[in-house]
C-alpha positions as CSV (number, residue, x, y, z in Angstrom):
1,M,102.1,82.1,48.3
2,S,103.1,79.9,51.2
3,S,103.0,81.1,54.8
4,V,105.4,78.2,56.0
5,L,108.6,79.8,57.5
6,P,111.8,78.5,56.1
7,P,113.8,76.4,58.5
8,H,116.1,78.4,60.9
9,T,119.9,77.8,60.2
10,G,120.5,77.8,64.0
11,I,123.2,80.5,63.5
12,S,123.3,83.8,65.5
13,R,126.0,86.5,66.1
14,T,124.8,86.7,69.8
15,S,127.4,85.5,72.3
16,V,127.0,85.3,76.1
17,Q,130.1,84.9,78.1
18,R,131.1,85.0,81.7
19,D,132.1,88.6,81.8
20,H,130.6,89.8,78.4
21,A,127.8,89.6,75.9
22,L,127.1,90.6,72.4
23,I,123.4,90.6,71.9
24,T,122.2,90.8,68.1
25,P,118.8,91.5,66.7
26,E,118.0,88.1,65.3
27,S,118.0,86.7,68.9
28,H,115.8,89.3,70.4
29,V,112.6,87.9,72.4
30,P,110.0,90.9,73.1
31,I,108.0,90.6,76.3
32,V,105.2,92.8,77.9
33,F,105.6,94.6,81.1
34,P,102.1,94.8,83.0
35,A,102.8,98.5,83.9
36,W,103.5,99.4,80.2
37,D,100.7,99.3,78.0
38,N,101.0,98.8,74.2
39,C,104.6,98.4,74.6
40,E,107.0,95.5,73.8
41,S,110.4,95.4,75.4
42,V,113.5,93.3,74.7
43,V,115.7,93.0,78.0
44,L,119.3,93.3,76.4
45,I,121.1,93.3,79.7
46,S,119.8,92.6,83.2
47,P,121.2,91.4,86.7
48,E,120.3,87.7,85.6
49,M,123.3,88.2,83.1
50,G,125.5,89.4,86.1
51,A,125.2,93.2,85.4
52,K,124.3,95.6,88.1
53,F,121.9,97.5,85.8
54,S,119.4,96.9,83.1
55,Q,119.4,98.0,79.5
56,L,115.9,97.5,77.4
57,L,114.9,98.3,73.8
58,V,111.3,99.4,73.8
59,S,108.8,99.5,71.1
60,C,105.5,101.3,71.6
61,S,102.4,101.5,69.4
62,E,99.3,103.8,69.5
63,G,98.0,104.5,72.8
64,A,101.1,103.4,74.6
65,A,101.1,104.3,78.4
66,L,104.0,103.8,80.9
67,K,104.8,104.3,84.6
68,P,107.7,103.3,86.9
69,L,108.3,99.6,87.1
70,A,110.0,99.8,90.6
71,P,110.1,102.9,92.7
72,H,113.8,102.6,93.7
73,E,115.2,102.5,90.1
74,E,116.5,105.6,88.3
75,L,116.1,105.7,84.5
76,F,117.7,107.2,81.5
77,V,115.7,107.1,78.2
78,V,116.9,108.1,74.6
79,V,114.5,107.9,71.8
80,L,115.7,106.2,68.6
81,D,112.6,106.8,66.6
82,G,109.1,108.4,67.1
83,A,108.1,110.5,69.9
84,I,107.1,110.1,73.7
85,E,105.8,112.5,76.4
86,F,106.8,112.2,80.0
87,K,104.9,114.2,82.8
88,L,106.7,114.5,86.1
89,L,107.2,117.2,88.7
90,G,104.3,119.1,87.3
91,V,105.8,119.5,83.9
92,S,105.6,117.8,80.7
93,W,108.6,116.7,78.5
94,A,108.0,115.8,74.8
95,L,111.0,113.9,73.5
96,E,111.3,113.3,69.9
97,K,114.1,111.3,67.9
98,D,117.5,111.7,69.7
99,G,115.8,113.4,72.8
100,F,117.0,112.0,76.1
101,A,115.8,112.2,79.9
102,F,117.0,111.2,83.1
103,L,114.3,110.3,85.7
104,P,115.5,110.0,89.4
105,S,114.5,107.1,91.7
106,G,111.4,107.9,93.8
107,V,109.9,110.3,91.3
108,D,106.5,109.7,90.1
109,W,106.1,109.9,86.3
110,V,103.8,108.7,83.6
111,A,104.6,108.7,79.9
112,A,102.5,108.3,76.6
113,S,103.3,107.6,73.0
114,S,101.5,107.1,69.8
115,G,104.4,105.2,68.6
116,A,108.1,105.3,69.5
117,T,111.3,103.0,69.9
118,F,113.5,104.0,72.7
119,M,116.4,102.8,74.8
120,V,116.2,102.6,78.6
121,F,119.0,102.1,81.1
122,S,118.1,101.6,84.7
123,K,119.6,100.9,88.0
124,P,118.9,101.3,91.9
125,Y,120.3,104.5,92.9
126,I,123.5,104.6,95.3
127,P,123.4,107.6,97.3
128,L,126.5,109.5,98.5
129,A,126.6,111.5,101.8
130,G,127.0,115.1,101.2
131,A,126.5,114.8,97.5
132,G,122.8,116.0,97.5
133,E,120.1,114.4,95.3
134,P,120.2,114.1,91.6
135,N,117.8,116.0,89.5
136,A,115.6,115.1,86.5
137,F,116.8,116.7,83.4
138,K,116.2,116.2,79.3
139,G,118.2,117.2,76.4
140,S,118.8,116.3,72.8
141,L,121.9,114.5,71.2
142,S,122.0,117.2,68.5
143,K,122.6,119.9,71.2
144,V,125.3,118.2,73.2
145,P,128.8,119.3,72.3
146,A,131.1,116.6,70.8
147,E,134.7,116.9,71.9
148,P,137.7,115.2,70.5
149,F,138.5,112.2,73.1
150,L,142.1,112.8,74.6
151,G,142.6,115.2,71.5
152,D,141.8,112.6,68.8
153,E,139.4,114.3,66.3
154,G,138.6,110.8,64.9
155,A,136.9,109.9,68.2
156,L,134.4,112.4,69.4
157,L,132.7,112.1,72.7
158,Q,129.3,113.6,73.9
159,V,128.8,113.5,77.7
160,L,125.0,113.5,78.5
161,F,125.2,113.7,82.3
162,P,126.2,116.7,84.5
163,D,129.6,116.6,86.0
164,D,128.1,116.3,89.6
165,P,128.7,113.6,92.3
166,A,125.1,113.5,93.0
167,Y,124.7,111.2,89.8
168,D,126.1,107.8,90.2
169,W,126.3,106.9,86.6
170,G,127.0,108.4,83.2
171,I,125.7,108.1,79.7
172,N,128.1,109.0,76.9
173,V,128.0,108.8,73.0
174,F,131.1,108.1,71.0
175,D,131.3,108.9,67.2
176,F,134.1,107.5,65.3
177,E,135.3,108.3,61.7
178,P,136.2,105.4,59.5
179,G,139.3,103.7,61.1
180,G,139.0,105.6,64.2
181,T,139.8,103.7,67.5
182,L,139.8,103.7,71.1
183,P,143.2,105.1,72.2
184,Q,144.2,102.0,74.2
185,V,142.9,98.6,75.5
186,E,141.0,99.4,78.7
187,S,140.5,97.4,81.8
188,H,138.8,98.9,84.8
189,F,136.2,98.1,87.7
190,M,133.3,100.0,85.7
191,E,131.0,98.0,83.7
192,H,129.3,99.1,80.5
193,G,126.3,98.7,78.6
194,L,126.6,99.8,75.0
195,Y,124.1,100.0,71.9
196,V,125.4,100.9,68.2
197,L,123.4,103.6,66.9
198,D,125.0,103.9,63.4
199,G,127.6,102.2,61.3
200,Q,129.8,99.2,62.0
201,G,133.2,98.1,63.5
202,V,135.0,95.5,65.4
203,Y,134.9,95.3,69.2
204,R,137.7,93.2,71.3
205,L,136.1,92.0,74.5
206,G,138.5,90.0,76.5
207,D,140.3,87.6,73.9
208,H,137.2,87.7,71.6
209,W,137.1,89.9,68.6
210,Y,133.3,90.8,67.4
211,P,132.2,92.4,64.2
212,V,129.2,94.7,65.3
213,Q,127.0,97.0,63.6
214,Q,123.8,99.2,64.1
215,G,121.3,97.4,66.4
216,D,123.8,95.5,68.3
217,C,124.1,95.4,72.1
218,I,127.2,94.8,74.2
219,W,127.6,94.3,77.9
220,M,131.2,94.4,79.3
221,G,131.7,93.4,82.8
222,P,134.2,94.8,85.4
223,Y,138.0,94.5,84.3
224,L,137.3,93.1,80.9
225,P,139.9,94.2,78.4
226,Q,138.0,96.1,75.7
227,W,139.0,97.9,72.4
228,Y,137.2,99.2,69.6
229,V,137.8,100.0,65.8
230,A,135.2,101.7,63.4
231,A,135.9,99.3,60.5
232,G,133.3,100.4,58.0
233,K,133.3,103.1,55.4
234,T,131.1,105.4,57.2
235,H,131.1,107.0,60.6
236,S,130.1,104.6,63.5
237,R,128.4,105.8,66.5
238,Y,127.4,104.1,70.1
239,I,125.8,105.2,73.3
240,Y,126.9,103.5,76.5
241,Y,126.4,103.4,80.2
242,K,129.3,103.7,82.9
243,E,129.4,103.8,86.6
244,M,130.7,107.2,88.0
245,N,131.3,108.9,91.2
246,R,131.3,106.1,93.5
247,A,134.1,104.1,95.0
248,P,134.5,100.5,93.6
249,Q,132.9,98.8,96.7
250,Y,129.8,101.1,96.4
251,A,129.4,101.2,92.7
């Protein structure tokens, strides 16, 4: 059997625009961070794109070891497959598939895995006078209540962060039944980083309409008109980042 790869067609669904981007798996380029042994990371969203946060897809092999890349960064991690163990503040947190954890900035932690794929959201923490400091926490998507969004049973929302002004961002999960939609075309100062966990649909980003599916990532810049419809025959589900609890000039 020939080992020669067929010629590439030069076609990709990835599209990077001034105020948004769709990053699809066929355009991923893994890199290795010196502080993350036996791990490959795909930087899906970063400040180089124009965002104020970063979003990474990380794949670990046997013997993976991780520690903070930057002391001022806060992290949110959700496990897509496999398992990873974090040690911080004198405790150990074992996270399996659908497990998640928030790690505040300035907290020393180490992590190890014998094999896992996980999503990382990170950003510099923005303090707020009188709000206190955010605390580390962990959980599982299977144990977070899914509530109808604005009363719509076809669009269920899981809120993963506490309702507390100490936290300057939020991570949510939307689950849409086939044909379910966002209730309006939104436009706001908050930006989003989104990853499709299951299913497929169509996302309107500005004047562009993008078919999306499991494994796709979307960056939405401030004030970008945005809307979604679950266009497949099964439920579609995505996890997304948003700024919270800070006035626009400080977000």
